[in-house]
C-alpha positions as CSV (number, residue, x, y, z in Angstrom):
1,X,0.0,0.0,0.0
2,X,1.3,3.4,-0.9
3,X,1.1,6.4,1.4
4,X,1.6,9.8,-0.1
5,X,4.4,12.1,0.9
6,X,1.8,14.6,2.3
7,X,0.3,12.0,4.6
8,X,3.7,10.9,5.8
9,X,4.5,14.5,6.7
10,X,1.2,14.9,8.6
11,X,1.9,11.7,10.6
12,X,5.5,13.0,11.2
13,X,4.0,16.2,12.5
14,X,1.7,14.2,14.8
15,X,4.8,12.3,16.1
16,X,6.6,15.6,16.8
17,X,3.5,17.1,18.6
18,X,3.2,14.0,20.8
19,X,6.9,14.0,21.7
20,X,6.5,17.7,22.5
21,X,3.6,17.0,24.8
22,X,5.6,14.4,26.7
23,X,9.0,16.2,26.7
24,X,11.5,15.7,28.3
25,X,10.5,12.0,28.8
26,X,11.8,9.8,26.0
27,X,9.3,7.3,24.6
28,X,9.7,3.9,23.1
29,X,8.7,3.4,19.5
30,X,6.0,1.0,20.5
31,X,4.4,3.6,22.8
32,X,4.4,6.3,20.1
33,X,2.9,3.9,17.6
34,X,0.2,2.8,20.0
35,X,-0.7,6.4,20.9
36,X,-1.0,7.3,17.2
37,X,-2.7,4.0,16.2
38,X,0.0,3.2,13.6
39,X,2.1,0.3,12.8
40,X,5.4,0.2,14.8
41,X,7.6,-0.4,11.7
42,X,6.0,2.5,9.9
43,X,6.5,4.8,12.9
44,X,10.1,3.6,13.3
45,X,10.8,4.5,9.6
46,X,9.3,8.0,10.1
47,X,11.3,8.4,13.3
48,X,14.5,7.5,11.5
49,X,13.7,10.1,8.8
50,X,13.1,12.7,11.5
51,X,16.4,11.7,13.1
52,X,18.2,12.3,9.8
53,X,16.7,15.8,9.7
54,X,17.8,16.3,13.4
55,X,14.3,16.8,14.7
56,X,14.4,13.9,17.2
57,X,17.2,12.2,19.2
58,X,17.4,8.4,19.4
59,X,18.3,7.0,22.8
60,X,19.7,3.5,22.6
61,X,20.8,3.1,26.3
62,X,18.7,2.6,29.4
63,X,19.0,4.9,32.4
64,X,21.7,2.7,33.8
65,X,23.8,3.0,30.7
66,X,23.2,-0.5,29.3
67,X,22.7,-0.7,25.5
68,X,19.2,-1.8,24.4
69,X,19.3,-5.0,22.3
70,X,16.4,-4.1,19.9
71,X,14.7,-1.1,21.4
72,X,15.0,2.7,21.1
73,X,13.6,5.6,22.9
74,X,12.9,8.9,21.2
75,X,12.7,12.6,22.3
76,X,12.7,15.9,20.6
77,X,15.9,17.6,19.8
78,X,16.5,20.8,21.8
79,X,16.2,23.2,18.9
80,X,12.9,21.6,17.7
81,X,11.6,21.8,21.3
82,X,12.4,25.6,21.4
83,X,10.7,26.1,18.1
84,X,7.5,24.3,19.2
85,X,7.5,26.2,22.4
86,X,7.7,29.6,20.6
87,X,4.8,28.6,18.3
88,X,2.6,27.7,21.2
89,X,2.3,31.4,22.2
């Protein structure tokens, strides 16, 4: 099934908005996908695209510093958080 570029951008915007609402808490990919009612692999692909654009930061270690085997947590980059915060007012 094909999803247009416009729809992917809108879903990416939803991801960013959700990460903004939960900032500074990093979220697992599965949690973001569940909240947006989307497939985890699709959300992960969008998150990786957002990471390449430096909109989000991928966290691959748990709070104790141990590397995750297959999981990642995500949070907004600082510059994107500041931009969102400015747009809220």
